[in-house]
N, C-alpha and C positions, 0 to 999 in steps of 0.2 A: 023501586028505583034505588033505594039505599042499598039493597042486597047486591044489585048489579054493580054499583060503585065500589062496594067492598070487595066483590069478586075481582073486579078489574085491578084494584089496588094490590090485591094478593098476587095476581099474575105478574104485574109490573115488578113487585118486590122480589118475586121468585126469579124473574129474568135477571134483575140486577144482582141478586145473590149468586146466581149461576155464573154470571159474567165475572163477578168478583172472585169466585172460586177458581174459575179458569185462569184469571189473571194471576192469582196467587200461586197456582200450580205452575203456570208458565214461567213465572219469575225465577224458578229454581233451575230451569233448563240452561245448559251451557255446553259448549264444545269441550271435548277432552282429547288429548293426544297421548299415544302410547308409542314410545320409541322401542322398536323391536330388537331384542337381543339376538345374538347369533343363534340360529337353530329355531327361532320362534317364527312360525309361518304367519302369525297374526290372525285377525278375524275373531269371530265370536268364540272360537275354541282355543284361542291363543294365550289365555291367561293374562288378561289385561292388567297393566300397572300404569296408571295415568301419570304422565310426567309434565312438569312445567319447565325443567331445564335438564340438560345433559351435556356430556363432553364428547367431542369427536376429533379425530386427527385430520388435519388438512390433507386432501387428496383421497380420503376414504369416502365410501358411500354409506348412507343410513336410510332406514325405512321407518315411516311414521304412520301408524293407524290413526284415522280420524273417527271419533265417535260423537254422537249427541247424547248427553247424559241427563238423567232425571226427567225422562219423557213420560208424561202422564196419559198418553193416548196412543192408539195405533195410528200409523201414518201412511199416506198414499205416496209421498214423494219426499226427497231430501237432497242434501248436497252441501257444498261449501265453496268459499272463495278464499284462496290463500295468497298472501303477499309476502315477499321475501326480498332480500338484497341480492341481486344477481352478480354483484361484485364479490360476494362471499359464498354464495351457494349456487349450484347449477342444478336445474330440474333434470331428472333422468327419465322417470315414467310414473304413471299412476294407474291404479286398477280399482274397479268397483268390486265389492264383495257380492257374488251371486251364487247362492242365496245370501242375504234375503232379497237383494235387488234383482230386477229383471235384467239379464245380461245385454239386452238390446235397447233398453230404455234410457235415454239421456246421454248427452255428450260430455267428454272431458276435453277441456280447451286450454292448452298452455298459452301464455302470453295474451290472455283474454283482454287485459287492459294495458298491454305493453309488457316489456321485460320485467320479470319479477312478479308476475301474477299467474294464477291458475284457477280455473273454476270447473266444478263438476256438478252435474245435475243427474240424479238417479230417481227412478220410480219403479213401481210394480204394477203391471197391467192386469194381472190375474188375481191378485189377492192383496192384502195389506201387510205392512211390516209391523211386527209386534216387538215392543221393548223386551229385553231379557229380564231375568229375575232381579237385577239391580236397577231396572228402569232405564237401561242404556240401549242404544241402537248403534251397531257398527255401520259406518258409512263407506269408507274407502281407504286405500293404501297409497301413499306417495313416497317415491324414492328421490333423494337428493344426493349430490356430491359436494363435499366441502372443498372449496378451492382457494381459500385464503385464511390466514390466521386472524384471531381476534373474535370477540363476541358478536353474535348477530341474533336475529329472531325470525320465527315463522309466526304470522298473524292469521288466525282462522276466523272468518266471519261468514255471515250470509252474503248473498250476492248484492253488491251495491249498484243495482240497476234503477234508473230513474222511474221506470214504469211501475206504478204502485200496484198494478194488477198482477205482476209477476212475483210468485211466491215459491220458495224452496220447500218449506216444511208445512204440510197441510195434514191436519188430523182427519181421521175417518171414524164415524160417519158424519160428524157434525160440521166438518169443513173449517174448523178453527185454524187460523194461520199463526204459526209459532214464530215466524221470522222477527217480528218486532220485539220479542221478548228475549232473544238469544244474544248475549253480549259477545264482544270479540274475545277470543282466547289467544294467549301468547305463549309460545314455546321458545325459551331462551337456549341458544346453542353456543357452547364454549368451544371454539376451534382450538383444541389443545396443541400447544407446541412444547409442552414440558419434556425435558430431557435431562439425563444425568450430565454432570460436568465434574472434571477433576482439576485440582489446583495442587501442583507439586510445590511444596513449601521450601523456600530458600532458607539458608542459614539465618537464624535470628527471627524468623517468622513463625510465631506460635500458632497461626491459623485461626479458624473460626470466623464468625460474622464481623468481628472488628478488625480483621486483617485486610490487607490490600489484595483482593483475589485477582488472580490471573489464570484463567482457565487454560489448561494444557491438553494437547492430544498426543504429544510425544516429548521425550526428554532423554538425556544421556546421564549415566551414573557409572561411577567406578566400581569395578568388581570388589566384593567384600565390604562395600559401604552401605549405610542405611539411608533410607529416604522416607519422608512422610507425605501423604496425599490427603488433602481435604476432599470429601465427596459432597457435592451440592446437587439439589434439584433446581434446574434452571428454567426460566420462562414459565413459572407456575401460574395457572389461570384462576386460582382460588386460594382461600385460606386453607391450611392443612390441619386435619385432626391427627394424622399420623404420616410417617414417612420412613423409608428404609432403603436398603440396597442389598444385593447379592453380588459378591465378587468372586470371580474365577481367575486362577492364575496357575502357572506351571511350577509345582513345588520342587522340580529339579533345577529351576533357575532362580526362584525367589523363595525366601523364607519369611513367614509371617513373624513379626516381632511383638507388636501390640496394637491396640486401637481403642477408640471410645466414641460414644455419641456425645455431642455437645449439649450439656445441660447447664445453664439455659442455652437455647430457647426451649429445649425439650424438657418435659416433666418426668417421664419414665423412659427407660431404655432397656434393651436386651442385646446380647452379643453372643453369637454362636460360632465357635471355631470348628473347622472341618465339618461344616453343616451337612454335607452329603459326601464326605470323604476328603482326603488331602487335596489342598488347592482350592477349597471353597470356604466362604465366610459370609455370614449374614448379620447385619446390624439393623435394628429397628427402634423407633421412638414414637411416643405419643404425647399429646398435650390436650387435655379435655377442653381447654378454652380456645383451642385453635391457634395456629401460628400464621402470622401475616408475612407474606414475602417482602423482601426489602425493596428499595426503590428501583432495582433492576429486575424485579419479579423473580428473585432467586431465594432459595431457602437452604441454609447450611444443615447438613445431617450429621456427619461424623468425620473422624480422622483415622487413617490406617498407616502403620509403619511396617516397612519391609526391609529385608537385607538382600542385596543382589549377590548371588553366589557363583554364577557361571557366566563367562563372557558370551556375547551374542545378543540377538534381538529376542524379545518376548513381549507379552502383553498382560495388562490387567483388563478384564472385561467386567463392566458394571451393568447390572440389569435388575429387574424386579425378581422376586422369588419365582422359581419354576413351578411351584405348587399352585395350580389354577384356582384353588378354593381359599388361598391365603392372600389377603390383600395388604400391601405395604403402604401405598400412597393414597390417602383418602381425603377428599375435600371436606370442609366444615363450613356451614352446617348441612349442606346438601347430601353429604356422604356419597357423592359420586366417586367411583373408583378410577384412579388414573392409570393403574398398572397396565391394563391392556394396550394403552396408547403410548407408553414410554419406550422408545427404542433402546437397544443395547448401546452402551458407550464403551469405546476402546481407548485405552491409554497405552501407546507404544513405548517400550522401554529399550533403550540401546545401552547394553552393559559393556563398558570399556574394560578390556583386560587390566588387571591390577598393575600399576606402575608406581611402586612405593616411593621412588626417588624423583619421579616426574621427568625422567630424561627422554621420554618418548619411546622407550623400549619396554615391552611387557615383562613383568617379573619372571615369567616362565621362560623368557628368551634372553634375559639379562644376566651376564656373568657376575654383575655386581648390582643386585636389586636395590641395595641401599648405598648408592654411590656417595663418595665425598664430593659434594656439589659446591664447595667453597669457590668463589670467583678466581682466586689466585692460589698458586701452588705454595704451600708452606711445609717445611720439613722440620719437625721438632722445634717449632717456634721461629724458625728462620724463614723469612719471607723472601721468595725469589722474585717477586713482582712480575711473574710470568702468568699469563692467563691459563686457567685450568680448563683445558679443552675437553669436550665430551666427544668420544668417538662413536661411529655408527653402531657398534655392537653394544653400546650402553655403558661402557667403562669410561672413566675419566683419567687424565694424566695422574692425578693424585691417587686414584685407585691403584694404578699400575705401580707407582712408586711405593705405595703401602704394601703391595704384594711382594716387592723386593725386600722390604724390611721384615715382613713376616717369614719369608723363606730363607733369609741369609743367616748363616751360622755365626758370622762375626762381622765386625765393622767393614773390613776389607771386602768381604763378599757383597755387602750391601752397596758400597761405593761402586764396585764393579758392575753390579746389576743396573744401577741407575745410569752409569756411563753407557752401557749397551742400549738402554732405552733412549737416552737423549741423542745418541749417535743415529739411531734408527729414525727418530722423529725429525732430526735435522735432514737426514737423507730424503725423507718423504716431503720435505718442505713445510712441515707443520710448525717448526720453530726456527728461529734464527740462530746464528752462532753465539750471539750474546746471550740469548735465552738459554742455550745449552750450558754455557759457562756458569750462568747464575744458578741453575739447578744443581750442577755438579758441585759448585762451591758450597751450597747449603748441605748437600749430601755428605761432603767431606767433614763438615763440622758436627754431624749427628753423632750421638753417643750410643 
């Protein structure tokens, strides 16, 4: 009798130990999500890299492989329940991986529990599904479209159905149900709106994060004058480990003068002129501790100075580097790369022909590019009290009187030239008879 009791106790202990071992093994099980990069078809041969967060541009689509990880047994069935914010993400489609799953076994049901839900049930009628060498099982693939900016989440769980007899994950051959041990998994999605921005610095504005930024998309500048532009990364969704920019411009219209990376906030910087030939420039910066965007979610990067050399319209084009293996803008600490999602930014520059005297006539068309713009006509200190009128060709009355002085061989010739001018202006109705007399009187007193 005692032997029977001991044997029974051993059996009970063995069952409890087996149950405990199953529970301990099952407690390691969890869902995993792998956001597929461009060119990655996904599935068991896709080179899985499990993700808990990533960045996407609003309006673009992305694909997520769903796995069950650290599975200790072969399984007969599996699946998932996904919840998401339908105001931020739109479901596109879903696919089971067959193999390992039977292509005809189990439904995929969008809006299973209303908008923003999806469930999928898969099984294999002919054989069991084996975990791979990492004890993981691929489940299915789901495609979404990002439709609004801001952060959001995908939450992957087992199916929340009230019927306790309904199970997703069942081991073979012992029938162990894994569902109670599988925790919810969350994939955070940063709907990236990051873009470059340019701030053309007004006179007296030194630029940088302490200046009053006013982002510009176009501006006007006088020919042969210099201007400085701050380059920012705007609407940044994360802290930044590094940032930078690639600028393209027409070297026939603009000349690079100088530039810099702002330190602080950046710790190290590099600057490459003619990075891929004339009209190209690259600047980059890093900070091992990460840079936090300002209250507007913007980060200052650097400042560039140019000289405008030819009248007409041109552009500065600000982008990330064209080298696909070189990353400029990287989040910290996730190390998500923003570069593929940042659109090119264009600053339109309207170069106004040089007008040194500001009379409205370009120097190239102005017979007197540096006109005497004094408000009243004065001849050798003698004030005529007559307004110094600017003519449509860019000359002023004082310019023309000055030309008389320069071309006259003697005083009489000068007085004669001024008399002819004032007679002509009077005939045109430009001046009055009193104005003419005042000008001629001052001319007669000149030495």
